[in-house]
Each structure stands twice: as structure tokens, then as C-alpha cells.
C-alpha positions in Angstrom: -61.7 14.8 -91.3 -58.8 16.2 -92.2 -56.7 19.0 -91.7 -57.8 21.0 -94.8 -61.1 20.5 -93.0 -60.5 21.2 -89.4 -59.1 24.4 -91.0 -62.4 24.4 -93.1 -64.2 25.1 -89.5 -61.9 27.4 -88.1 -62.6 29.2 -91.8 -65.9 29.2 -91.4 -66.3 30.5 -87.7 -64.1 33.3 -88.9 -67.1 33.8 -92.4 -69.2 33.7 -89.5 -68.4 36.6 -87.5 -67.5 38.2 -90.4 -70.4 41.1 -91.1 -69.9 42.2 -86.7 -67.7 44.8 -86.3 -69.4 45.6 -83.5 -67.9 43.5 -80.5 -71.7 43.4 -78.7 -72.9 42.1 -82.2 -69.8 39.7 -81.3 -71.1 38.7 -78.3 -74.1 38.1 -79.0 -74.0 35.3 -81.3 -71.1 33.7 -79.2 -74.5 33.3 -76.8 -76.3 31.9 -79.6 -74.1 29.2 -80.6 -73.5 28.8 -76.8 -77.2 28.3 -76.6 -76.9 25.5 -79.1 -74.6 23.4 -77.1 -75.9 19.9 -76.3 -77.0 19.3 -72.8 -74.1 18.5 -70.5 -75.5 15.9 -67.9 -75.7 17.0 -64.2 -73.4 13.5 -63.5 -70.8 15.4 -65.8 -70.8 18.3 -63.3 -68.3 17.0 -61.7 -65.0 18.4 -60.2 -62.7 16.0 -62.2 -64.1 18.2 -65.3 -64.7 21.3 -64.2 -61.8 23.8 -65.6 -59.3 25.4 -63.4 -58.7 29.2 -63.9 -61.9 29.9 -65.0 -63.4 32.9 -63.7 -66.7 31.1 -64.3 -67.7 27.7 -63.7 -67.0 25.2 -66.8 -67.3 21.4 -67.4 -65.1 20.0 -70.3 -66.0 15.9 -70.8 -64.4 14.4 -73.1 -64.4 10.6 -74.1 -63.0 8.6 -77.0 -65.9 6.9 -79.1 -65.7 3.2 -80.6 -64.4 4.9 -84.6 -61.7 6.9 -82.1 -63.0 10.2 -81.8 -62.7 12.6 -79.2 -66.3 13.1 -78.1 -66.8 16.6 -76.2 -69.4 17.7 -73.9 -69.2 21.1 -73.0 -71.0 23.4 -70.4 -70.9 27.0 -68.5 -72.4 29.1 -65.6 -71.8 32.3 -67.5 -73.4 33.1 -71.0 -69.9 34.1 -73.3 -68.2 31.6 -71.9 -70.8 28.9 -72.7 -70.0 30.4 -76.1 -66.4 30.3 -76.3 -66.7 26.6 -75.2 -69.3 25.7 -78.6 -66.6 27.6 -81.2 -64.1 25.3 -79.4 -66.3 21.8 -79.4 -67.6 23.1 -83.0 -63.6 22.3 -83.9 -63.0 19.5 -82.5 -65.5 17.7 -81.5 -65.7 14.0 -82.9 -62.0 14.5 -84.3 -58.9 12.1 -83.9 -57.4 12.3 -81.2 -53.9 13.4 -82.8 -55.9 15.2 -85.3 -56.2 17.6 -82.4 -52.6 17.7 -81.1 -52.0 18.8 -85.1 -54.1 21.0 -86.0 -52.7 24.6 -85.6 -55.9 27.2 -83.6 -56.0 30.5 -86.2 -59.5 30.9 -85.9 -59.5 32.7 -82.4 -56.6 35.1 -82.6 -58.1 35.9 -85.9 -61.0 37.1 -84.5 -59.3 39.2 -81.4 -61.3 37.9 -79.0 -58.4 37.4 -76.6 -57.4 41.3 -76.8 -61.6 41.4 -75.9 -61.7 39.0 -72.8 -60.7 40.3 -69.5 -57.6 38.5 -68.0 -59.1 35.9 -66.5 -62.0 35.3 -69.0 -58.8 34.9 -71.4 -57.1 32.2 -68.8 -60.4 30.5 -68.9 -60.0 30.5 -72.5 -56.5 28.3 -73.1 -57.8 26.1 -70.0 -60.4 25.2 -71.9 -58.0 24.6 -74.8 -55.7 22.8 -72.2 -57.7 20.7 -71.2 -59.0 19.2 -74.7 -55.7 19.4 -75.9 -54.9 16.7 -72.5 -57.8 15.0 -73.5 -56.4 13.8 -77.0 -52.8 13.3 -75.5 -54.7 10.7 -73.0 -56.7 9.1 -76.0 -53.7 9.1 -78.2 -51.6 7.6 -75.4 -54.5 4.7 -75.1 -54.4 3.9 -78.8 
């Protein structure tokens, strides 16, 4: 996937949220997206995959596919946080680590998501992004 396609995915997310001015409707869409996440097997719900700094429990597991893409799995015990994880995975899952590191993540700011999260949830969002970038850096170094 090229940078243009990563930008396209972010624009698609913005378009999906555009019809909803009310944040209760946007939260409902986030929850729906979270429910569509590929299940995270229980054996990956371990401390190494737990995101520090989140109000709720969130796990993100990263692995490198044979063709050099970052494969991500995520889960949370909070519905909105699970939806946020689903958004991040939609942008970054199955992408080359170097592309992830060079992608500007603009859709969160344009959605105004951080302004509608509690400070601890906002910190959790940053921690989730940080973990994904950490996986991308680790797997870039291994190439």
C-alpha cells in the first residue's frame, strides 16, 4: 500500500463520520467498528501486549508477515476504546513498517476525536499509536 492509499484510507474514515454531527452518533459508529475487529486470541492478552497509560485495558499484538507487512490484532474491554483501536488498525494493519513510520496520521485531528475523549482516554489513544509505531520501528530494524 502506498502513502497515497494510506491517505485514502484516512479520508474514507473521515467520509464515514461526516454525516454524523452529534458525537453520540459518532460514538455509536466507533462501537460498531470495534465490534467488527478480528478477535484477539486469549493467549495474546498478556502484559507484554497491554497498553500502559490507558484507562481501560487495551491489548495490541504486532507481528511481521512473510511478505514484510505489520499484522496487528487488538482488543479492549471498553467499547469506545475498541472502536478507536479498530480505526488505527484500519489505517495501519498489513502495511509495511517503513510506510507506517512515514505516514502522517491526520484523520484523528480532523475528526476532533481527542477533544471528545477524557484526558485518560486521550493518553490511551497516544499510547496505542505509540505501540504501533514501536512495532513498526522494531520490524524495520529487523529487515
